[in-house]
N, C-alpha and C positions, 0 to 999 in steps of 0.2 A: 193731265198732271205735269206741272211744270219742273222738269227735271234737266238739270245742266251738267256738262263735264267741264272740268278745269284742269288744265295740264300746266305744270310748272317744274323747274328743275328739282325742287325740295318739297317737302310735305308742307312746311311752314308757309311757303308762299302760295302754295294751292289752296289751303285753308284761308289764306287772306283773301284770294280772289272770290271764294265762295262767300265768305262773309261780306265782301263789298256787294255782292249780286243780291244776297237774300237778307242781309242785315242781321240783327241779333238773333232772330229766329231761325238761323240755319241749321239744317238736319243733313248729316254727312251719311250717305248710303252706302258707299264703298270707297276704298283706298287701296290702290295697287300700282307697282311700279311698273314703268314702261320703259321702251328704248329711249325716249325724249326726256325722262325724268319721273315724275309722280303724277298719276291720274287720279282725280277725286270727283265723284258724282254726288251732287248735292241737290237738296230741294228745301222749301219753306216748311215749317212746322204747321202752319195751316192747311198746306197742301196735304200732309199725311193726316190730319185731323179730319179733312174732308173725305179722305179715302175710306174711313170705316162708315160713314153716313150719307154719303153722296150716291146718287143714281147714275149720274152721267158717265159716259164712256170715256177713257182716256186716251188721248192721241199718241201716247207711246206704247210701242207693241209689247216690251217685256213686261210692263205692268198693266195688265189687262183689267178693265173696270168690273166691279161686281155685278151680278145679274139683280140685285135687289135696289130698291129705291125707296125713300121715305114715303113718297106719294103714291106708291104702288106696292102695297104690303101684300095683296092677294097674289100678284105675279110671283113674289119671292117665296111664298109659302107653297104655292101650287104652279110650278114651271109647266109652261105649255108642252105637250108631247111633241117629239121631232123623231123622224126617222133615223135609223142607224146610219144611212148614208149620208145625211145632211149635217150630221154632228161630227166634232172632232174632239180629241183628249182635252184641249185647252179649254173649249167652252164647257165641256162636262165637268171639268174640276173648278172652273170659277162658278159655274151655277151652284155647286154644292158647298163652296167655302164662303164664309162672311168676309174674307180678305182682310182680317186683322193684321196686324204687323207680324204676329207669331205665325198665323196661317200662311201669309205671303212667303215666309221664309221655308215653311214646309212645302208650299207649291212649287218654288224654286228646286229645292232639294228633289222633289218627286220627279221633275221634269229632267233634271240632269241624270237620276237614275234610269228613267226610262230611255234617255238617249244612249247611256252607256250600255243598257241591256240589249238595245238594238243594234249598236255597234258589234257586240260580241256574239250574239245570236241570231241576228238578222231580224227583219221586221216581224212583230209578234203583237199580240193583244193583251200586255200585262195588266194585272189588277190596278185599277186607278186608285188615287189617294182616298176618295171618298169610300171605296169598297174596302181598302186595307185597315182605314182607321175610322170605321163607322161608329165604333164603340167610344173612342177617345175624342173625336173632332167636336161632337156636339158640346162636350163640356168646355173645350177651348173655345168654342164660338160663343158660349154664354159668358166667357171671361170678358170684363170691359177693356176697351182699347186702353194701351198703356198712356199715361199721362206723361207728356214730355215737359220736362222741368224748364220754366222760362230762364233759370239762372245758369243753365248748361246749355248754350246754344249749339255746341259742336259735338252733339251726342252721336255716336256712330252706331249704326245698326249693321252687325256681321251678316252679310249675305252670301260671300263667296266661300261656301263650305265645300269643298272637294268631297265627294262620296267616296268610300272605299268600294274598290274594283270588286265584283263578285268572284269567288274562286271558281276556277272551271275544273272538272274532273279530268284527270288525265286519259288522254286518248288511248285506244289499243295499241297505236304504234309507239307512244311513249312508255307504256307499260312492259312492251316487249323490249325496248331498248334498255330499260332499267332491270330487267330480269337477265339480258344478255350482259351487261356490265357485272351484276353480282356473279353469274356464273364464271366470267373471265377472272374475277378477283378470286374466287375460290380455287381456280385452277392454278393462278400465280402462286398462291399460298401452299398448295400442295407440291408444286415443283420446287419451291424453296425448301420446303421440309424435306422432299427426296434428296436434294443436293447437299443438305445439311447431313442427312443421315449417311450418304455416302461418303462425304468428307470425313465424318468421324470414324467410320469404319476403315477408310484408308490411313487414317493417322494412327488408329489402334493397331493395323497391321504393321505400318512402319516402325513404331515403337517397339512392337513385340520383335520385329526382325532386328532392330538396333541393339536391343538388349542381348539377343543371341550372337551379334556379332559386334563386339567391343571396338574393333578396328574401325568399322564404319561409324560408330558413335563418335569416336575421338576424331576422326577426319572431318565430320559434320561439324563438331565444336571448334575445331581449328579453323575451318574455313569462316564460320560465323564470326569468330574473333578477329579475323584478318579483314573483316568488312565485306565480305560476299553476303549476297541475300539468300535468305533461307530457301527460297524457290529455286534458284540456280544451284545451290549446294545440294538440295534434295534430288533434283533433275539428273545431277552427274553421278552422285553416288549410287543411285538406284541401277545404275547400268555398271558398276564395278563388279568384276568377277569375285566369286566368293571363295576360290582357292588361293588367294593371294597372302603373302605375308605382310607383315607391318611396313617393311622397307619397300617393297613391290608395290603396296597400295599407294604409299606416298608417290612413287615415281608414276604410277600410272595416272593418279590425280593430276600431277603437274603436266604430263604430256597432253592429257584430254584438254586442260585449260589453254596449254600453248596451241594447240591445233585450232581451237575455237576463237582465240583471239587474232584477228585478221590484221597482218601489217603489210608494209611494202618493202620488206627488207630484200626480198629476191628481185626488186626491179630497181632501176635507176632512181636516185633521190630526186627531190623536187627541184632542185636548183640545176641539175643536170638534164632532167627531163625537159623543163622549161613548159611555157603555156601562160594562160591567163588565169590567176588565182585571187579570189576575194575572200578575206577573212571576216568571218560572221561569228556572233556569239553574244554572250551577255556582257554587260558593263563590268570592266576591270578584270577580265580574264587574261589580258596581255595580248591583245590583237595587234596594237601598233608595234610593241617590241618584238613580236613574231615576226612582223612584216620585215622590220629592219634587219632581223637575223638572217632571213631568207634572202633578202636584197645583197647582204654582204657576202653570203656564201656564193651566190651566183657572180656577183662582182668579183671575187677573189679568183674565180675559175675563168670566166669569160670576159671579164673586164667590165669597168663602170658604164660603158656605153651599151651593155647588152640587157640593161635592166631599167624598167619603167615603173615609177611610183605615183599612183593616184590615191587621193584620200577623199572619202565622202562625208566624213566627220566634220560637220558644222554646227553641231549642239555644244559640244564641250569648249570650254574657254582655252586657246592656246593648242587645241588638237592639231591643227594644220601646221603651226609652229613646231611641234614636238617632230613629227614625220619629216619636216624640211630641214630641222637639225641634224637628223639621222642622214637625210640625203647630202648635205654637205660635208659630213664626215667620210662618206663614201664617194662622194664626187658624182652624185646623182640629183637631178632636178625632181622635186616632188610637185605634182599638180594638183589642183583642187577642183572637183566637179560638184556643182550644186544639184544637178537634176540627172534623168535619164539621157536626155539630148546631150548635155556636156559631157557625160561618161561615154556616151557612143563616139563624140567627136574625137575626144582623147585617145580612145582605143584605136581609131583609125590612124591617128597621128603616130602613136606607138607601136603600130603593127609590125614594124621591122625588128623590135626588140624580142631577145632570147626569152625573157621573162617578164611579166608584167603583174604587179602585185597592187591589190586594191585594199586600203584599210577603210572599214565601215564603221558607222555608228554603233555603239553597244546600247542593246535594248533588251528589256526584260522578256521573257517567253509570253507573258501576257499582255505586253505593251501593243496598244493600236497601231503604232507607228512601225512594228515590225513588218506587217503585211506590206506598207509602202516601201520600206527599204529593200524588201525582198524582190518587189516588183522592178525596182530600178536596175538590179542586177539579173533581171531576166532577159539576158542578151546571148547570141550565139557565141559558143567557145568560152564562156565565162564559167569556171569551175569553183564551187564553194569549199571552203575549209572551215569546218566548224571547230572553233577554238574551245577547249573544256578546262576548267580549272580542276586540277586533280584532287585538291582538297575540299572540294564541295561534298555535301551528304549525297547519299544515293538517290533519295527522292528528288533532290534538286537536279541532278544530273537527268534523271528520267525526264523530267519536266522540260529541260533545256532540249534534249534529243527528240523529244516527241514535237515540240514546237517548231523547230528549225529543220525537221526532216523534210525532204524534197524528193522529186522524182530523179531517177537515174542513179548514179554511183553516190554513196554516202561516205564522206571523207572526213577525218578529224585530226586534230593535233593536240596533244596532252600537254598544257603548260603548268608551271609552278608545281613541278613533281618535287623539287626540294621543300615546298611548304606542306605537303601532305604527310599526315602522320600514318595514314593507311591507303595503300594504293587499291584495295580490295573494291571499294565501291565504284571507282572509276572503270577498272577493268571489267567488272560485272555488268555496269551498263553498257560499254562497248560490246561485250559479247552477246547480251541480250538483244541488242539494237543492230547487230551485224554491221557495225562501222569498221571502215578500214582506216587504221591508225598510221598516218604519214610521217609523223615526227613527234619528238618530245622536248620541252625545254624545261631546264632545271636551274634557272638563275636569270639575273637582268644583264649579264655581260653580252655584248654584241661583237662577233657572232659566236662567242667561245661556248656559251651555254646552250648548244643544240647538239641533239643527239637524234640518231637513227632509231626507229622504232623496232626494237628487239623483243620479241615475245618471251623468250627464254629468260632474258634478264628481268622483265618486268613481273613475270609471274613468280620468279624466284624472290625478287623484292618484297612482293606481296605477301608472300606466304611465311616471311621470317616472323620469328616470334617478336611482337612488338612489347613496349613496356605495358604493365598492368593499367587497366583502365576501369573507371566506374561503369562503362558501358558494356564491358565484357560480359558475357552470359556465363552462367556455370552450368555444369553436366545436368543438375536437377530442372534446370529451365528449358531444357530441349522441348519438353511437352508444349511449350507454347510457340513454337515456330513451324508448326505442322497444321495450320487451320485452313489452308487452302491447298487445291490440287495444282501441281505444277504443269499442267497440260499447256498452258500457254506459252511456256518457256521454249518450247520446241517449234514455234511457228516458223522461224528461219531455218530450221534444221541443226540441231544439236550434233556435233561431230563426235563419234564414240572412239573408243580405243581400237 
């Protein structure tokens, strides 16, 4: 059987090559894309017509010749017996089929199914096509061979029909794994239900206690209106003694909050202590202005020659010029470092200074560049000061504190206190994350708007009655603030009275 393959970049060119080879009687057997373009298998119509009636063997292995011939009808009807060892599935199928166009497609499909069966289940002796379609195939063999129309020389016979892979039964190991996963899912649901029931009982117990103790309820409402989180308020007020009057309860609450807000008021201030400090934090929290204020305070006491300024902010337009302008006002030279090696060289150059301040690029907590910036600061004797905007929401402060938390001492500076309507969220976040507050800024003036971190003053300011707000809860809304247990609040150790 004269079958040829034609390869071209496009189907049109491949079909044109086929027509040039076989003329108008071209018959397309397959058409599939390849790495080099499109591959077309074609033959002549006369060859296909001869396939149904000829007896000769074909030279192409995929298209085995039928076992019948026009001049040997007896052999086709009564095939000679062969031993089972000398016969193979291909010969057995071709002897049973008349190899018409439709039966050839079934033959190819059966061969592919047999190969897939052997690949999945190992070598076996599956039923042949003649055994499986004994009732249907004779009718198909009696059908006349399809007549190929002369006016359609590029008729395509679909042969590449991928069989559906047989479904395999799940093995015992897979069944055990599925059963184990189902059991684990049930256990997780039971634990979730247990936690929910315990939480609801704790809430009911707290609400019952709050109704019996109106002082505790009023203090809870006061703290939430001041911006403190319900979890911290509940953790503190659950430890309040029951025999206190209203005035004593307020004083007790203020003292507990003051003791839990860590500051450096008992130590020398930053500008007298000296050292290497890097300002880190989100964009727009006031890191450059805070750096200038600390430099001015140190220069006022120890002189301009005792301060070194370095900036790593190469992203913002004019960021270096801003710090350089502050430096000219103070008589201090501001240096620019592009990478860790340059920063290390500058720190060696400024090693004799009393205080070295590093202004960094502001990055968001989830910005991928944050990790690179923190790696640049991973040098000996470099202390990080996290600058926090006092006017941010509590959730935003939590996100910043969690993202910028590092090993060792956790130090922070509270900026823009003058812009914050409520200080409760910032103080609440500092208490829960056990941060040491090293200073407070309350304006843009350098260096006047700098204050020491005084816990008593900050707590008193936060608990003052602010103006009425649409976000303030009412007493009837307290039920919605006790849906979770405050056990996680005491991880760092909440100091009682």
